[in-house]
N, C-alpha and C positions, 0 to 999 in steps of 0.2 A: 677607599675604593672597594667595590664588592667584586667577588668572583662569581662564576656561574653557579656554584653550589649554593651560595647564599641567595642568589637571585631566584633560583628554582624553589627554594624553601619559602620564599616570600610570596610565591604565586598561590592562589587558592588551590585547595586540594582537588577540586573537581577538574581543574585544568591539567594538573599533573597526572591524574588517572587517565584522562583521555589520551595523553601522549603515550602512555604505556600500552594502551589498547591498540593504538594505531601502529605500533611497532611490531605487533604480533604477526606471525604468518597468517595468510588468509584462511587456512584450514582450522586455525585455533581461535577464531574470533567468535566468542560467545555463542555456543551451540543452542542455548535456550532462546536467544533472540532469533536465531536462524529458524528454529522450530516454530516460534510464534509467527514469524513472517510467512512461513509455509502454510500454517493453519489459516492465517488471514487470507492468503491467496486462494486456498481451497474453498473457504467460505464464500468469497466473492464469486468464484466460478459457479458454485452451486446456486447462489442467489441469482446470478445472471441467467442460468438455464431455467430456473423457476419462473422468472419474469417473462422470458421469451415464450415458454410453454403456455403461460397464462394469456399473453397477448395473441398467440396463435389461435387460441380457442374463441377469441372475441369475434363477433360478427363484422363483416367488411364495412357495413354501413356505420356502425359505431366507431370503427377505426377512422373512417373518412371524416366523420363529424368531429373527431378529436384532432384531425389534421395529420394522421399517421397513415402511410401507405404500407400495404402488406410487405413489400420488399424492403422497407426501411426499418423494420422492427429491430433487427440486430444493431443497426447503427444508433437507433434511439436508445436502446438499452445500454450500449457501450458509453454513450454520452452521459446518461444518468449515473452510471457507476463511476465515471471519471469525476463527476461533481462530488460524489461522496468521499473521494480520497483526498 
């Protein structure tokens, strides 16, 4: 029979490391990953504003031809960004 220590050592190393990370307090979970997620969020928000600003400059007739209403620009941009993620 095996005990838990030998069963744990038989597991792949990647699974054992995940268990250790999950047991850490929330404030100590990989600050580099948290910073990367924050930078990604900032980039998405800047890109969102840029797209909205560009579509606001487009003529109403061109927007209608594309099937976009002026009031629905933000919803359209949010849907596009949701597809990217």
